[in-house]
N, C-alpha and C positions, 0 to 999 in steps of 0.2 A: 504494499500500500504506500503511495507517495505521501509525503508530508504536506506538500502544497501543490495544488492544481492551478495552473495559469491558463485562462481562456483567451486565446488570441496570440498568434505568432508574428505580429508586427514588431517594429523596433522596441516598443515599451515592453511588451510581454517577453520577448526574447532576452532583453537586457536585464529585466527583473529576475528571470530564471537564472541567468549567470550570476547575479549578485547573491542569490540564494545558494547556489552551488559553491561559491567561494567559502561559504560557512558550513559546507557538508550536508546542506539540506537536500533530501530526495525530492525532485520537482518534476512534474509532467506538464508539458505545454500541449494544449489542444487547440486546433484551428479547423474551422468549418470547411476551408477551401483545401482541395486536394493538392494544389501547387501554390508556390509563393505568388503574390500578386505582382503583375508586371506594370501596373499603373504607377507613374512617377508623380506623386503629389508634391512631396517635399524635395527641396533642391540643395539643402545645405545645413551645416551645423554652425551655431553661434559660439561665441567665446567660451561661455561656461560649459557647454556640451563638449567642446574640444578639450577643455581642462579635465572633464570627467573621463574622457577616453584616455588621456594621459595618466590619470590616477589609477586606471585599471590596466595599463600596459598595452593599450591599443593605439596610442597616439601616432606611432610611426606608420602603422598599417593604414590609418585614415589619411594621414598626410600624403602617403604615396598614392592613394586612390583618388584624392581630391585636388582641387585648385584653389589657391588663396585669392580672395577678392577683398578690396577695401570696404569698410563699413559706411563709406560716404553714401548719403542718400537713402539709408535703410529705414528711416522714420518717414513713412508716408510718401517716399520718393522725393523728399525735399533735399535738394542738392546742397549739402553742407559738408565740409571736411570733417571726418570723425575726430573727436578729441583724443588726447592721450589717455589710454586705459591702463588700469593696474592689473595687467595680465601678460603672460608671455605669448598670448594668442589674440592679439588685437585685430582680428580680421574674421571674415566669413569663409568657412571652408565649403566650397562648392562641391557637392557630392550627391548624386541622385539617391533617392530613397531606396531604390532597389539594391544599390551597392552598399548602403548602410546596413540593410537587412542581411545581405550576404556576409559581410564582415562580422556582424554581431552573431549570426547563426553559426558561423564557423567557430567562433569562440565558444559559444554555448555547447556545441557538440564536443569540443575539446575538453570542456569541464564536466561532461557526462550528463548533460540535460537530455531528457527523453522528449522528443518532439513528435507528436502524432497528428498528421494532417488528415483531412477528411473526417475529423471527429468534432461534431457540433454538440455543444451543451444545450439541452432543450428543457431541462428541469433541474431543480436543486432543492434539497432539504437539509436542514442543519439541526444539530443538538448541542449539548454542552461539550462534546468531545470532538466533533468534526462536522464535515459537510459531505453530503452524498450528491454527486452529480449524475443525472440521467442524460445519456447521449442519444443522438438521433436514431441510432440502430437498436435502441432498446437496452443496451448494456449500461451498467453503472460503475462508477469509480468513486471511492471514498478517500478523503484526505482530511488533515487537521484544519487546513485553511484553503480558501479558493479566492483567486484574484481575477476580476474581470478586466481584461485589456482588449476587449472585443469591439472597440470603436464606438462612434457616435450613436449608432442604433443598437447599443449593447443589449444582448439578451440577458446577460448576468445582472445588469442593473435592473431591468424589468422584473426578473425573477426574484431579486432581493427586495423588491418593493421600494426602491430608492427613487425619490422624486427628481425630476430633471427640468426645473423651471427656467424660463428665459423667454427669448423672442424668436419666433419662426423667421425663416428666410423672407426678406423683402425683395432681394435681387438674386439672380442666379447667373452663373458663368459656365461656359463650355471650355473644357481643357482637353487637349489631345496632342498626339504626335502624328503628323501626316507628311506626305511628300508634296512638293510644289513643282509645277512646271516653270514658274516664274524664277528668274535669276536671283541669287542671294542679295545682290546690291539693290535690286528693285524692292525686294521684301524689306530690307533694312530702311530704305528711304521712305517707303509708304508707312511703315510702322512708326518711324520717328515723327512723321507729320501727324498721324492719328493720335499719338500719345501726347501731343501738345494740348489736346482738349480731353482725351479719354485715357487717363492714366491706368485704367484697369484693362487696357488692351495690350497685347504683346504677341510678337512672332519672331522667333529666333532659331538659328540652326542648332541641331543636336547631332550627336554621333551617328554616323551611318547614312548621312545625307538627307535626313528628315528635318522637319521644323516642329518646334513646340509652340503651340498656339493657345492663347487664352483670349476669350472675347465674351462680352456680355451676351446672355441669352435673351430670347424674345420675351420671356416671362418665367415664372416659377412653375416647374413641372408638378403636376398632381402626384405622380409617382416617380420619386427620384431614384428608385432602384432600377428603373428602365434607362439604359444608357442612350444618349443622343446618337443619331446616325450622321453619316457624312454630309448628307444634303442639308441637314439642319445647321451644321457647322459652316458649310459653304455660304448658306443664306446669311448668316450673321456676319461673316467676313465681308460679304458684299454690302451689307447695311452700314457697317462702320468704316470699312477701308475702301469701298467702291470697287473692290475686286476680291475674287476668291483665290487669287494667286494660282489657279489651276490645281487646287487641292485634290489629291487622290491617294490611294493606297494607305489608309489609316492604320497605324500600329495599334492605337487604342484611342477612344474618345470617352470622356466622362463629364459629369457636371458637378458643380459644388455651389452651395449658397452661402449667405452671410448670416445664417442663424447664429445666435449667441445663447448658450445654455450652460448651466453649472449645477452639478449634482448637489442636492441638499445635504448629503452625507457621503463620506468616502468609505464608510464602513457600516455593515449591518451584521452584527454578531461576528461570525468567522468568515464573512465575505467582504472583500475590499474591491475598490475601483481604482484604476490608474489610466492615464493617458486620455484619449478621446472619449472613453466610457465615462469619464468624470467631467469633461469639459469640451465644448465645441465652440469655435469662433471663426471669423473670417481669416484668411491666410495672410493678410497684410502684415509685413514684418517678419514673415517666415518663422513663427514661434511654436507652431503646433507640435511638430515632432520633438523639438527641443524640450518643450514643457513635459511631454510624456517621459522622455529619458530622465529628466530631473525628478519626476514623481518616483520612478523606479529606483533611482539612487537613494531617495529618502526612505522608501518603504522597505527595500530589500534587507538591509542589515537589521532593521527593527523586527521584521517578521521572522528572520533567522534567529534572532535573539529569543523570541518567544518559543520557537520550535525547540531550541537548544537549552531552554529552561532558565536562562539568566536574565530575561527582560524584566525591568522594574514594572510595577503594576500599571503605571500610566504610559508606558513607552509607546504602545501601539496607537493610543489616542492622539499622540503628538503628530502622527502622520497627517491627520485631518487638520489640526490646529495650525500646522506649519504650511501645508501645501494649499489648502483652500484659499487663504488670503492671496497667495501668489497667483493662483489661477484667476481669481476675481480681478486682480490688477491687470493681468494679461488681457482678460476680456474687455476691460475698460479701454486699454491702449489700442486694441484692435478695432473696437467700436469707433474710436476717435479717428483712427487712420482711414477706416472705411468711409467716414463722412468727408474727410479731407481730400479724397479722390473724386468726390462728386463734382459734377459740372455746374451745379446750381450756384447762384450768386452768393448765398449766405455761407456755405462751406468754403467757397473760393475766397471770400473775404477773410475768413478765419485762417485759411492756409497762408494768405499773404502776410497776415500779422505774425503767425507762428514762424514763417520764414525769417522775418526780421528779428524776432526774439532769439532764434537759434544762432544768431550772430554772437550772442553772449555765451561764453564757454560754459558757464554753469548750467544754462538751459540745455545746450547741446549735450553736455556730459549726462545730465539727468535723463534725457529722453533715450540716448543710446545705451545708458545703463539698464533701462527697462527692456530694451530689445535684446541685449546680450545676456540678461539675467545675472550680471556681475554685481548688481546692487541689492540682491536679495539679502535681507537680514531677518532671521527668525527671532521671534520674541521669546527670549529665555528669562524674562524678568529683569530686575534692576542689575546694572553692571556697565562696564565700559563699552563704548560703541563697537569695538571689534567683536565682542562676544555675540554670537549669533550669525556672523558673517562668514563666508567661505575664506579660507586661507589661500592666498596665491602661492604658486610654486616658487621655491627659493633654492639657491645653490647650497649644498651641504659639502662637508669635507670629502665625502665619497658620493658623487652624483647629485641628485636633486631630491627634494622632499616628496614630490609626486611619485618618483621611482620607489620610494619606500612604502607607498600605499597600495601596491598592486594586489595585496592579499585581502584588502577589504576590511582590515582591522582598524581599531582606533590607534592614534599615534600620540605619544607624549614627547614633545620636543623639549629636551632638557639641555639648557645652555649653561647650567651650573654644576651638573653632576651630583646635586644634593637632593633631588626629588625621589620619593619613595613610591614604588608601584607594586609592592608585595601584595599578592592576592588577586591582581588583575592582569598578570602577565599572559594569561591564556586568551585575553580579549584585546589587549593594548600592547603595542610595540613601543619601547622606550628608546629614543634616539638621543644619545648624549653628544652634543655638538657645541662645545664652547666657542669654536671659531666660525660658527655659521653667521649668516647675515646679522650684523649688529643692530639693525633696525627691527629685527624680530625678537621678541622676548620669548622666554619659555612659555609653552602653551600646550593645551590638550585639545586634540581634534577628534571629532566623531568619525566613523568610517566614511561619511559623505564629505569630509573635509571642512566641516563648519566648526568654528572655535567655541568650546564650552567652558574653558578656563584660561585665564591669562595671568601671568606672573605679576603679583602686586608689588608694592613698595618694599625694598629690602629691609632687613633688620639692621641693628646698630653696627653689625660687623660686615655689612654689605652682602650678606647671603639671603637665602629664602627665609622669610619670616614664618613663625609658627602659624599665624593667622592665614598666610597664603598656602601653607601646606594643608591646613584644615579645609580651606576652600577647595583645594585640589581633591581631597578625599570626598567632599560633598559632591563635586562634579562627577567623580568616578562612580559613586553610588547612584547618582541620578540617571546617568546615561549608560552605565555598564553593569548595573546591578551590584549586589553585595559582593565583597571580596570573598575569595575562596578560603583565605586565611586572614586573620586580623592584621591590619597594617600597623606600622610602628606608631603612627599618629593615633590610631584607635587604642593601641595598648597604653600609650602615654595618658590618654583620657581616663582609661580604667584605673590607672595608678593614681 
């Protein structure tokens, strides 16, 4: 019997399964489709997602498969130079979603993830000890937990009875890859002209001689599960561009809308949601796939901790309290960008004003920080500002900090050699680096790279104070459960 069932073999589900396997959790991924999806919706990874790949030892593979692009113009297409960002990856990594899935799937299989395609979850029931999933073929599979990563029309979400409030699509777009008889320079010239007034239009070459096309649809389809045909795409090209470019031989054509919805809860007992199953929004800014990967990073180690028996009582609940506000903010940002590409006078006036405001570095940095997810700060209660934020990669005596995070464990970066970790060595790696970046104090990182403890003021002798040591123990107990053995600070308290 697996310990966790993941429904959905897209990037979110596969990455979550890998995170669980890093901690020895037996996981099965079920996907209704018999083969991987060939439709390319997402086209790249933002800075925080690239960092995540680095943290798990996949950075070089993704870098080799992708192309670096500047972040200029990524907020609503407003052309402003991106500000300097506090990351070693201040760019967008252009990589098709299909390639992202291929790399993540290869990694998951290396870790021993069991992926079963053509297996659709059609029912579920749960009790105090586990979840029973019923599959379309009538078979059943039981696990301790189940995570729905099965997209915006999530079956798991519906079966779990989790509400999905929001706004339905008001506009719809056609997206596809087709071949053109028109020359590439003609396509580029016409597209540039159309985009002067319709920023939600695009046509550009892709590998193999085809073109990727996005164009507003004539209306919102009654049944969005029915894909558009070539003639519908050609008609909309003629409507907006005055030509269909001789479109023929489609590889695939799909549709998407600008619906905005956010799950009321990310958990119902032993059932969780992640990725598009928990939130859907327009694609402006390219945050959808990235948001799902970051959900998986947050949930994976916490769910593994519960399976392995050391999770503090409230740990699983922090998945919702941390990620739900992040998703709500992304939904607001994409709503705003969706309005800013409108050709109506009101949105265009706001766009002109925002373009002027982005001349100010603070405004530009704030908006790009939202797109890249580098500005995410989880609310851990009172404490210095870095607590709750992700720690950027830094050079260590041997390699880098992210290179020491490939196992998915917590990290105690000890620049003093005085910190005690007794009782948590099975969950946290201690790195004693007195010569590391002098701007970085001693700190404790969760497996997702977020700071949960920061070295306080030194004692009279310039070392770690007793209060700071006690705060470290509190942070370890809060995020990594009770020590397997009493720590020296705890023993001192008993004496």
